[in-house]
PASEBA-1860 file (N, C-alpha, C; in nm, 3 decimals):
! residues 282
1> MTADVPTL> 10.921/26.891/23.074/10.903/26.754/23.022/11.033/26.706/22.960 ~ 11.087/26.593/23.008/11.212/26.539/22.959/11.185/26.429/22.857 ~ 11.276/26.420/22.762/11.261/26.319/22.657/11.306/26.183/22.710 ~ 11.233/26.079/22.677/11.270/25.944/22.715/11.355/25.886/22.602 ~ 11.485/25.870/22.630/11.580/25.829/22.526/11.544/25.694/22.464 ~ 11.514/25.591/22.543/11.477/25.463/22.481/11.357/25.474/22.387 ~ 11.259/25.555/22.426/11.142/25.572/22.340/11.181/25.641/22.209 ~ 11.267/25.743/22.218/11.312/25.813/22.098/11.389/25.718/22.006
9> LLMIIVTS> 11.476/25.636/22.065/11.551/25.540/21.984/11.458/25.439/21.918 ~ 11.358/25.395/21.991/11.262/25.300/21.935/11.183/25.362/21.820 ~ 11.147/25.489/21.833/11.076/25.559/21.725/11.164/25.569/21.600 ~ 11.293/25.597/21.621/11.385/25.604/21.507/11.394/25.469/21.437 ~ 11.402/25.362/21.516/11.413/25.227/21.461/11.290/25.192/21.377 ~ 11.172/25.215/21.434/11.048/25.180/21.364/11.032/25.264/21.237 ~ 11.057/25.395/21.250/11.044/25.484/21.134/11.140/25.445/21.023 ~ 11.264/25.412/21.059/11.364/25.373/20.959/11.323/25.245/20.888
17> LVTSGALL> 11.272/25.147/20.964/11.231/25.021/20.903/11.112/25.039/20.809 ~ 11.013/25.116/20.853/10.894/25.138/20.770/10.930/25.213/20.642 ~ 11.011/25.318/20.656/11.050/25.397/20.538/11.135/25.315/20.443 ~ 11.226/25.234/20.498/11.309/25.150/20.413/11.225/25.051/20.335 ~ 11.128/24.990/20.402/11.040/24.897/20.333/10.962/24.962/20.220 ~ 10.913/25.084/20.246/10.838/25.157/20.143/10.927/25.189/20.024 ~ 11.053/25.226/20.049/11.144/25.259/19.939/11.176/25.134/19.856 ~ 11.194/25.020/19.923/11.223/24.897/19.850/11.106/24.856/19.762
25> VLNGNQRN> 10.984/24.874/19.813/10.865/24.844/19.732/10.857/24.939/19.613 ~ 10.885/25.068/19.639/10.881/25.168/19.532/10.988/25.140/19.427 ~ 11.104/25.095/19.473/11.215/25.070/19.381/11.186/24.953/19.289 ~ 11.112/24.854/19.337/11.077/24.740/19.254/11.199/24.664/19.207 ~ 11.204/24.638/19.076/11.314/24.560/19.018/11.425/24.646/18.961 ~ 11.422/24.777/18.982/11.524/24.866/18.928/11.644/24.864/19.023 ~ 11.728/24.763/19.009/11.834/24.738/19.106/11.946/24.840/19.100 ~ 11.955/24.918/18.996/12.061/25.016/18.986/12.017/25.154/19.035
33> DGLQYWAG> 11.895/25.163/19.081/11.843/25.291/19.127/11.903/25.328/19.262 ~ 11.924/25.460/19.286/11.977/25.505/19.414/11.886/25.478/19.531 ~ 11.759/25.448/19.505/11.667/25.419/19.615/11.712/25.300/19.697 ~ 11.778/25.204/19.634/11.820/25.086/19.709/11.930/25.123/19.809 ~ 12.015/25.219/19.774/12.118/25.263/19.867/12.056/25.340/19.984 ~ 11.954/25.421/19.952/11.888/25.498/20.057/11.814/25.403/20.153 ~ 11.747/25.303/20.096/11.678/25.205/20.179/11.777/25.127/20.264 ~ 11.890/25.091/20.204/11.993/25.021/20.280/12.047/25.105/20.394
41> GLLLSALA> 12.063/25.235/20.370/12.108/25.325/20.476/12.011/25.330/20.592 ~ 11.881/25.330/20.561/11.780/25.331/20.667/11.782/25.201/20.747 ~ 11.805/25.089/20.679/11.817/24.961/20.750/11.939/24.961/20.843 ~ 12.051/25.013/20.794/12.170/25.024/20.877/12.146/25.115/20.996 ~ 12.074/25.224/20.973/12.041/25.316/21.082/11.955/25.247/21.187 ~ 11.857/25.169/21.143/11.771/25.097/21.238/11.852/24.999/21.321 ~ 11.945/24.927/21.257/12.028/24.831/21.329/12.121/24.901/21.427 ~ 12.178/25.015/21.383/12.268/25.090/21.470/12.195/25.141/21.594
49> HTLLLLYG> 12.077/25.196/21.577/12.001/25.248/21.691/11.951/25.134/21.781 ~ 11.932/25.015/21.724/11.897/24.900/21.807/12.013/24.865/21.901 ~ 12.135/24.869/21.847/12.252/24.843/21.931/12.269/24.950/22.037 ~ 12.247/25.075/22.000/12.257/25.184/22.098/12.151/25.171/22.207 ~ 12.036/25.122/22.168/11.928/25.100/22.266/11.968/24.995/22.370 ~ 12.055/24.903/22.330/12.099/24.796/22.419/12.227/24.831/22.495 ~ 12.266/24.958/22.491/12.389/25.001/22.559/12.380/24.968/22.709 ~ 12.486/24.905/22.761/12.489/24.865/22.901/12.442/24.723/22.925
57> RIPNLLTV> 12.375/24.667/22.826/12.327/24.530/22.839/12.404/24.432/22.752 ~ 12.477/24.484/22.656/12.563/24.401/22.573/12.701/24.467/22.569 ~ 12.806/24.394/22.526/12.941/24.449/22.530/12.956/24.579/22.451 ~ 13.049/24.664/22.497/13.076/24.791/22.430/13.123/24.771/22.286 ~ 13.187/24.656/22.261/13.234/24.631/22.126/13.119/24.632/22.027 ~ 13.001/24.592/22.071/12.883/24.592/21.984/12.814/24.727/21.983 ~ 12.789/24.783/22.102/12.714/24.908/22.107/12.797/25.027/22.062 ~ 12.918/25.038/22.113/13.001/25.155/22.085/13.067/25.145/21.948
65> VLGNVLLS> 13.138/25.036/21.926/13.215/25.024/21.802/13.124/24.994/21.683 ~ 13.055/24.881/21.690/12.970/24.840/21.577/12.855/24.938/21.555 ~ 12.795/24.987/21.665/12.684/25.081/21.652/12.723/25.207/21.577 ~ 12.838/25.266/21.612/12.882/25.389/21.545/12.929/25.363/21.403 ~ 12.988/25.246/21.380/13.028/25.211/21.243/12.904/25.197/21.155 ~ 12.798/25.137/21.209/12.674/25.122/21.133/12.610/25.258/21.105 ~ 12.616/25.349/21.202/12.563/25.484/21.179/12.640/25.553/21.067 ~ 12.774/25.539/21.070/12.854/25.598/20.963/12.825/25.529/20.830
73> SALASFWL> 12.801/25.399/20.833/12.768/25.326/20.710/12.634/25.374/20.654 ~ 12.540/25.406/20.744/12.411/25.457/20.699/12.429/25.589/20.625 ~ 12.508/25.680/20.683/12.532/25.808/20.616/12.608/25.788/20.485 ~ 12.701/25.691/20.485/12.773/25.661/20.362/12.677/25.610/20.255 ~ 12.578/25.531/20.294/12.478/25.482/20.199/12.395/25.597/20.142 ~ 12.361/25.695/20.227/12.287/25.811/20.179/12.372/25.888/20.077 ~ 12.501/25.900/20.106/12.593/25.969/20.015/12.601/25.896/19.882 ~ 12.612/25.763/19.888/12.615/25.683/19.765/12.484/25.696/19.688
81> AVRRFHDL> 12.373/25.703/19.761/12.242/25.717/19.696/12.234/25.847/19.617 ~ 12.278/25.955/19.680/12.275/26.085/19.612/12.361/26.082/19.487 ~ 12.479/26.023/19.496/12.567/26.014/19.380/12.505/25.924/19.272 ~ 12.438/25.817/19.315/12.373/25.727/19.218/12.258/25.797/19.149 ~ 12.183/25.879/19.222/12.072/25.954/19.162/12.120/26.040/19.046 ~ 12.246/26.091/19.058/12.297/26.185/18.959/12.403/26.122/18.869 ~ 12.408/25.987/18.866/12.501/25.916/18.777/12.646/25.955/18.800 ~ 12.685/25.974/18.926/12.823/26.003/18.961/12.892/25.875/19.006
89> ALHWARTL> 13.026/25.875/18.997/13.103/25.758/19.044/13.079/25.739/19.193 ~ 13.071/25.613/19.237/13.035/25.584/19.376/13.154/25.585/19.472 ~ 13.277/25.573/19.421/13.398/25.580/19.505/13.392/25.483/19.622 ~ 13.381/25.355/19.593/13.371/25.254/19.698/13.497/25.250/19.784 ~ 13.614/25.266/19.722/13.738/25.257/19.798/13.745/25.364/19.906 ~ 13.710/25.489/19.871/13.711/25.596/19.970/13.610/25.570/20.081 ~ 13.494/25.523/20.042/13.389/25.497/20.141/13.433/25.390/20.241 ~ 13.487/25.281/20.191/13.530/25.172/20.279/13.648/25.214/20.366
97> ALLAAIAL> 13.738/25.296/20.311/13.852/25.345/20.389/13.805/25.432/20.505 ~ 13.707/25.517/20.480/13.654/25.603/20.586/13.588/25.519/20.695 ~ 13.510/25.420/20.656/13.443/25.335/20.755/13.544/25.255/20.837 ~ 13.652/25.211/20.773/13.756/25.138/20.844/13.825/25.229/20.947 ~ 13.849/25.355/20.908/13.910/25.450/21.001/13.820/25.476/21.120 ~ 13.690/25.491/21.095/13.595/25.514/21.204/13.590/25.394/21.298 ~ 13.591/25.274/21.240/13.589/25.152/21.322/13.712/25.146/21.412 ~ 13.829/25.181/21.357/13.952/25.179/21.435/13.947/25.280/21.550
105> LMWLFQHQ> 13.901/25.402/21.521/13.894/25.504/21.625/13.796/25.464/21.736 ~ 13.681/25.409/21.696/13.583/25.368/21.796/13.635/25.252/21.882 ~ 13.711/25.164/21.821/13.769/25.053/21.897/13.873/25.105/21.997 ~ 13.953/25.202/21.955/14.056/25.257/22.043/13.995/25.334/22.161 ~ 13.881/25.402/22.136/13.822/25.488/22.238/13.694/25.429/22.298 ~ 13.674/25.298/22.287/13.548/25.240/22.333/13.527/25.255/22.483 ~ 13.635/25.274/22.561/13.621/25.291/22.705/13.643/25.436/22.748 ~ 13.652/25.528/22.651/13.675/25.669/22.683/13.559/25.750/22.626
113> FASRVVVS> 13.461/25.777/22.710/13.336/25.838/22.665/13.359/25.973/22.598 ~ 13.437/26.060/22.661/13.458/26.195/22.607/13.523/26.189/22.469 ~ 13.620/26.101/22.453/13.687/26.090/22.323/13.591/26.037/22.217 ~ 13.507/25.941/22.258/13.409/25.886/22.164/13.313/25.993/22.115 ~ 13.268/26.078/22.207/13.174/26.184/22.170/13.237/26.277/22.068 ~ 13.365/26.313/22.089/13.434/26.402/21.996/13.447/26.336/21.859 ~ 13.492/26.210/21.858/13.515/26.140/21.731/13.383/26.120/21.656 ~ 13.282/26.065/21.724/13.155/26.038/21.656/13.087/26.168/21.613
121> GFTLSLQA> 13.094/26.272/21.699/13.033/26.399/21.662/13.097/26.459/21.539 ~ 13.230/26.448/21.529/13.300/26.505/21.415/13.274/26.424/21.288 ~ 13.290/26.291/21.297/13.278/26.208/21.177/13.135/26.205/21.124 ~ 13.037/26.191/21.213/12.898/26.185/21.168/12.854/26.318/21.109 ~ 12.895/26.428/21.173/12.861/26.561/21.121/12.926/26.584/20.985 ~ 13.051/26.539/20.972/13.123/26.556/20.846/13.055/26.477/20.734 ~ 13.012/26.354/20.765/12.945/26.273/20.664/12.810/26.334/20.624 ~ 12.735/26.382/20.723/12.606/26.445/20.692/12.626/26.569/20.606
129> ALVLWVLR> 12.730/26.646/20.639/12.760/26.767/20.561/12.799/26.730/20.419 ~ 12.868/26.615/20.403/12.910/26.571/20.270/12.789/26.538/20.183 ~ 12.690/26.473/20.241/12.567/26.442/20.167/12.500/26.571/20.121 ~ 12.487/26.668/20.211/12.425/26.796/20.177/12.507/26.871/20.073 ~ 12.639/26.861/20.083/12.726/26.931/19.987/12.707/26.875/19.847 ~ 12.700/26.741/19.837/12.680/26.680/19.705/12.546/26.724/19.646 ~ 12.442/26.727/19.730/12.311/26.772/19.684/12.317/26.916/19.632 ~ 12.386/27.002/19.706/12.395/27.142/19.667/12.474/27.157/19.537
137> QRALGAEQ> 12.585/27.081/19.524/12.665/27.089/19.403/12.586/27.045/19.281 ~ 12.505/26.940/19.296/12.423/26.895/19.184/12.316/26.997/19.149 ~ 12.261/27.062/19.252/12.160/27.165/19.227/12.221/27.282/19.151 ~ 12.344/27.321/19.191/12.412/27.430/19.121/12.445/27.388/18.978 ~ 12.486/27.261/18.962/12.517/27.213/18.829/12.394/27.213/18.740 ~ 12.281/27.174/18.796/12.156/27.175/18.718/12.119/27.318/18.679 ~ 12.143/27.411/18.769/12.112/27.552/18.740/12.198/27.602/18.625 ~ 12.327/27.561/18.628/12.418/27.606/18.523/12.386/27.540/18.389
145> QRSRGALL> 12.325/27.421/18.391/12.298/27.348/18.268/12.157/27.369/18.215 ~ 12.085/27.461/18.277/11.947/27.480/18.231/11.940/27.522/18.086 ~ 12.048/27.585/18.037/12.048/27.629/17.898/12.085/27.516/17.803 ~ 12.120/27.397/17.857/12.156/27.284/17.773/12.060/27.170/17.799 ~ 12.025/27.103/17.694/11.935/26.989/17.710/11.886/26.945/17.573 ~ 11.840/26.822/17.568/11.790/26.768/17.442/11.657/26.698/17.467 ~ 11.583/26.683/17.359/11.451/26.621/17.368/11.436/26.519/17.255 ~ 11.387/26.400/17.292/11.356/26.298/17.194/11.206/26.275/17.191
153> LVDIDHFK> 11.150/26.267/17.073/11.011/26.223/17.054/11.016/26.088/16.985 ~ 10.964/25.987/17.053/10.969/25.849/17.004/10.829/25.804/16.966 ~ 10.812/25.760/16.842/10.681/25.719/16.793/10.689/25.574/16.743 ~ 10.596/25.489/16.788/10.592/25.350/16.744/10.537/25.345/16.601 ~ 10.613/25.283/16.513/10.573/25.277/16.372/10.455/25.181/16.353 ~ 10.356/25.229/16.281/10.238/25.147/16.244/10.175/25.081/16.367 ~ 10.159/25.157/16.473/10.104/25.099/16.596/9.959/25.055/16.578 ~ 9.887/25.120/16.490/9.747/25.083/16.464/9.739/24.938/16.413
161> RVNDHYGH> 9.838/24.898/16.336/9.838/24.761/16.285/9.850/24.660/16.400 ~ 9.925/24.696/16.504/9.938/24.608/16.621/9.802/24.590/16.687 ~ 9.732/24.701/16.709/9.600/24.694/16.770/9.501/24.616/16.683 ~ 9.505/24.641/16.553/9.411/24.575/16.462/9.437/24.425/16.450 ~ 9.564/24.388/16.450/9.598/24.247/16.427/9.600/24.164/16.555 ~ 9.652/24.222/16.665/9.667/24.145/16.789/9.565/24.184/16.896 ~ 9.499/24.299/16.880/9.403/24.344/16.979/9.459/24.454/17.067 ~ 9.369/24.527/17.133/9.411/24.641/17.214/9.486/24.599/17.341
169> LAGDHVLR> 9.455/24.482/17.395/9.530/24.435/17.511/9.676/24.411/17.474 ~ 9.697/24.356/17.356/9.834/24.337/17.309/9.902/24.471/17.286 ~ 9.824/24.568/17.235/9.880/24.701/17.214/9.925/24.765/17.343 ~ 9.844/24.749/17.449/9.883/24.802/17.580/10.010/24.734/17.632 ~ 10.020/24.604/17.605/10.138/24.530/17.648/10.262/24.579/17.573 ~ 10.247/24.611/17.447/10.358/24.665/17.368/10.404/24.799/17.424 ~ 10.309/24.883/17.466/10.344/25.013/17.523/10.426/24.995/17.651 ~ 10.384/24.902/17.737/10.459/24.877/17.859/10.597/24.818/17.828
177> HIVGVLRQ> 10.601/24.734/17.726/10.727/24.671/17.687/10.828/24.775/17.640 ~ 10.783/24.867/17.557/10.877/24.967/17.504/10.927/25.060/17.614 ~ 10.843/25.088/17.712/10.888/25.170/17.826/11.004/25.100/17.897 ~ 10.991/24.969/17.918/11.099/24.895/17.982/11.227/24.897/17.901 ~ 11.216/24.882/17.769/11.333/24.884/17.682/11.403/25.019/17.687 ~ 11.326/25.126/17.683/11.383/25.260/17.685/11.448/25.290/17.818 ~ 11.382/25.257/17.927/11.433/25.291/18.060/11.567/25.223/18.089 ~ 11.587/25.104/18.033/11.712/25.033/18.057/11.833/25.108/18.005
185> RLRASDVL> 11.812/25.200/17.912/11.923/25.270/17.847/11.928/25.418/17.880 ~ 11.848/25.462/17.976/11.846/25.602/18.015/11.917/25.621/18.149 ~ 11.966/25.741/18.172/12.028/25.775/18.299/11.921/25.804/18.403 ~ 11.964/25.807/18.529/11.870/25.839/18.636/11.818/25.981/18.623 ~ 11.897/26.070/18.564/11.856/26.211/18.550/11.765/26.234/18.430 ~ 11.755/26.138/18.338/11.669/26.154/18.222/11.522/26.132/18.260 ~ 11.435/26.194/18.185/11.292/26.185/18.214/11.219/26.124/18.095 ~ 11.147/26.015/18.121/11.070/25.946/18.017/10.922/25.958/18.049
193> GRYGGEEF> 10.843/25.998/17.950/10.699/26.011/17.971/10.623/25.985/17.842 ~ 10.499/25.947/17.858/10.413/25.924/17.741/10.358/26.057/17.694 ~ 10.374/26.083/17.565/10.335/26.213/17.509/10.202/26.206/17.437 ~ 10.172/26.093/17.375/10.046/26.078/17.304/10.005/25.933/17.304 ~ 9.921/25.894/17.209/9.875/25.756/17.203/9.988/25.656/17.198 ~ 10.076/25.668/17.098/10.189/25.578/17.086/10.321/25.656/17.078 ~ 10.320/25.778/17.131/10.440/25.862/17.132/10.492/25.878/17.274 ~ 10.625/25.882/17.284/10.691/25.902/17.412/10.789/26.019/17.401
201> MVLLPGTD> 10.807/26.088/17.512/10.899/26.200/17.519/11.011/26.166/17.615 ~ 11.135/26.193/17.574/11.251/26.169/17.659/11.327/26.300/17.673 ~ 11.338/26.349/17.795/11.411/26.472/17.823/11.551/26.436/17.872 ~ 11.653/26.493/17.809/11.793/26.462/17.839/11.865/26.587/17.889 ~ 11.867/26.611/18.018/11.933/26.731/18.071/12.084/26.728/18.044 ~ 12.140/26.845/18.013/12.284/26.857/17.994/12.339/26.779/17.876 ~ 12.256/26.752/17.776/12.298/26.672/17.660/12.292/26.756/17.534 ~ 12.398/26.750/17.452/12.397/26.825/17.326/12.334/26.739/17.216
209> LHGAAQLA> 12.326/26.798/17.097/12.258/26.730/16.987/12.331/26.602/16.946 ~ 12.464/26.606/16.948/12.541/26.488/16.908/12.517/26.372/17.004 ~ 12.523/26.401/17.133/12.499/26.296/17.232/12.358/26.243/17.226 ~ 12.261/26.333/17.204/12.122/26.290/17.195/12.099/26.203/17.072 ~ 12.164/26.238/16.962/12.150/26.158/16.839/12.207/26.018/16.858 ~ 12.320/26.008/16.926/12.379/25.877/16.951/12.287/25.791/17.037 ~ 12.231/25.852/17.142/12.141/25.777/17.228/12.015/25.736/17.152 ~ 11.962/25.826/17.070/11.841/25.795/16.993/11.863/25.674/16.902
217> EQLRQAVQ> 11.979/25.668/16.839/12.009/25.554/16.752/12.022/25.426/16.833 ~ 12.080/25.435/16.953/12.089/25.317/17.040/11.950/25.270/17.081 ~ 11.862/25.364/17.112/11.726/25.328/17.150/11.651/25.265/17.033 ~ 11.669/25.321/16.916/11.601/25.265/16.797/11.645/25.121/16.773 ~ 11.775/25.097/16.780/11.826/24.962/16.758/11.780/24.866/16.868 ~ 11.775/24.915/16.993/11.734/24.830/17.104/11.589/24.787/17.090 ~ 11.503/24.879/17.048/11.362/24.846/17.029/11.345/24.746/16.916 ~ 11.416/24.767/16.808/11.405/24.676/16.693/11.452/24.535/16.730
225> AAPCEWQG> 11.551/24.527/16.820/11.607/24.396/16.857/11.530/24.328/16.969 ~ 11.424/24.392/17.020/11.351/24.335/17.134/11.203/24.327/17.104 ~ 11.160/24.232/17.022/11.016/24.217/16.995/10.940/24.182/17.122 ~ 10.815/24.220/17.126/10.732/24.199/17.245/10.671/24.059/17.243 ~ 10.678/23.991/17.359/10.618/23.859/17.371/10.475/23.875/17.423 ~ 10.379/23.815/17.351/10.239/23.827/17.391/10.165/23.697/17.362 ~ 10.127/23.628/17.469/10.050/23.503/17.457/10.112/23.407/17.358 ~ 10.243/23.385/17.372/10.314/23.292/17.287/10.350/23.345/17.150
233> QRIPFTVS> 10.318/23.471/17.124/10.349/23.530/16.995/10.456/23.638/17.012 ~ 10.537/23.655/16.912/10.637/23.763/16.909/10.585/23.876/16.822 ~ 10.573/23.994/16.880/10.523/24.110/16.805/10.641/24.201/16.775 ~ 10.692/24.198/16.652/10.803/24.288/16.617/10.750/24.429/16.588 ~ 10.827/24.526/16.625/10.788/24.664/16.595/10.913/24.752/16.598 ~ 10.901/24.868/16.538/11.012/24.963/16.531/10.962/25.101/16.575 ~ 11.057/25.193/16.589/11.021/25.329/16.628/11.092/25.430/16.539 ~ 11.030/25.544/16.525/11.094/25.660/16.462/11.117/25.764/16.571
241> IGVAASAD> 11.230/25.834/16.563/11.268/25.926/16.670/11.309/26.060/16.613 ~ 11.251/26.166/16.667/11.291/26.302/16.633/11.375/26.359/16.746 ~ 11.487/26.424/16.711/11.582/26.473/16.809/11.601/26.623/16.794 ~ 11.595/26.694/16.906/11.622/26.838/16.907/11.699/26.872/17.033 ~ 11.784/26.974/17.025/11.862/27.017/17.141/11.859/27.167/17.150 ~ 11.861/27.218/17.272/11.862/27.363/17.292/12.003/27.415/17.279 ~ 12.015/27.542/17.250/12.146/27.605/17.235/12.204/27.638/17.371 ~ 12.336/27.661/17.374/12.402/27.697/17.499/12.377/27.841/17.539
249> TPTDPSRT> 12.336/27.923/17.445/12.314/28.064/17.473/12.175/28.087/17.528 ~ 12.161/28.140/17.653/12.028/28.155/17.713/11.933/28.242/17.634 ~ 11.988/28.337/17.556/11.901/28.428/17.482/11.855/28.371/17.349 ~ 11.908/28.255/17.313/11.871/28.194/17.186/11.725/28.149/17.191 ~ 11.645/28.183/17.088/11.503/28.143/17.087/11.483/27.993/17.091 ~ 11.582/27.915/17.044/11.566/27.770/17.043/11.574/27.710/17.182 ~ 11.604/27.792/17.283/11.616/27.743/17.420/11.480/27.721/17.484 ~ 11.375/27.786/17.436/11.244/27.772/17.499/11.191/27.631/17.480
257> SEALLQAA> 11.113/27.585/17.578/11.060/27.449/17.573/10.966/27.430/17.454 ~ 10.888/27.535/17.423/10.795/27.524/17.311/10.869/27.506/17.180 ~ 10.977/27.584/17.161/11.054/27.574/17.037/11.124/27.440/17.028 ~ 11.172/27.389/17.142/11.240/27.259/17.144/11.143/27.147/17.106 ~ 11.023/27.153/17.163/10.923/27.051/17.133/10.881/27.057/16.986 ~ 10.865/27.177/16.934/10.826/27.191/16.794/10.935/27.138/16.701 ~ 11.061/27.166/16.736/11.172/27.117/16.653/11.180/26.965/16.656 ~ 11.161/26.905/16.773/11.165/26.759/16.783/11.048/26.697/16.707
265> DQALYRAK> 10.932/26.763/16.713/10.814/26.712/16.643/10.835/26.715/16.492 ~ 10.894/26.824/16.442/10.921/26.833/16.298/11.022/26.727/16.255 ~ 11.123/26.703/16.339/11.222/26.600/16.307/11.157/26.462/16.306 ~ 11.063/26.438/16.398/10.994/26.309/16.401/10.914/26.287/16.273 ~ 10.842/26.390/16.229/10.765/26.376/16.106/10.856/26.349/15.987 ~ 10.973/26.410/15.988/11.067/26.386/15.879/11.118/26.241/15.881 ~ 11.140/26.188/16.001/11.184/26.049/16.013/11.076/25.955/15.960 ~ 10.950/25.986/15.987/10.840/25.901/15.939/10.823/25.916/15.788
273> DDGRNRVA> 10.837/26.037/15.738/10.823/26.059/15.593/10.935/25.992/15.515 ~ 11.053/25.979/15.578/11.168/25.918/15.510/11.165/25.766/15.513 ~ 11.059/25.707/15.571/11.047/25.563/15.568/11.032/25.495/15.703 ~ 11.031/25.572/15.811/11.019/25.517/15.945/11.140/25.432/15.987 ~ 11.139/25.391/16.114/11.249/25.312/16.172/11.382/25.383/16.150 ~ 11.383/25.509/16.185/11.506/25.588/16.171/11.504/25.708/16.266 ~ 11.618/25.774/16.276/11.636/25.891/16.362/11.657/26.013/16.273 ~ 11.587/26.121/16.305/11.604/26.247/16.231/11.638/26.358/16.330
281> LA> 11.728/26.446/16.290/11.772/26.555/16.375/11.709/26.687/16.334 ~ 11.680/26.771/16.431/11.623/26.903/16.402/11.732/26.995/16.352
END
């Protein structure tokens, strides 16, 4: 049984378009997320395979040159997405220079099939390998940083008063509002989750106590400066934050997740006991 090339190309096009659409919906309004680069790469891939599908029916300048440049652009978008996921510099100049070089080579060899195969096979394989290499390097970096990390416990001050005065629907709106405020100031690698009724947990990989304390103070100020709008009313509120960080030494007892959580919890209670709307360190 032989594979039907046009059918395979059509399957790639449809799959790329559907997956790209799903990623864009998932990404929502988070325009700085790496998902938009990945979705863009899939769109470029769909367009490139559409041009390849039309090979022989439209000029080689479109199918050979533009098609291969779009394929390389798709892989470049995947590479940018991986770097964006991990808060790395995107290196636009290098990316555009590589794409320009590929475009030039494809234009020079557009009528030489064997040369095109060598060039496209080498450049596309190299770009794919680069994406995998970045992923592996980040995985190794995460493994090396497992002994470092910080935890924030964020508690909304006097949240019961919000529910009692404005109602529980307003309280739910405040919870969603604070999530938006916090997420705007976190990295892609940070993890934000709800820990209790009005408490949130923020995990900061590879962050020491000093860096976590600085971020916690920025978050506290941001929340205080952004009252929640609800049915024409402004609901002001503040947060107290407890900060704890694990030690660099793997054998240190403070490295365990349970000890880290307990330390952050104790720091949070101290922040509340000291008057709320403040940051306390473990």
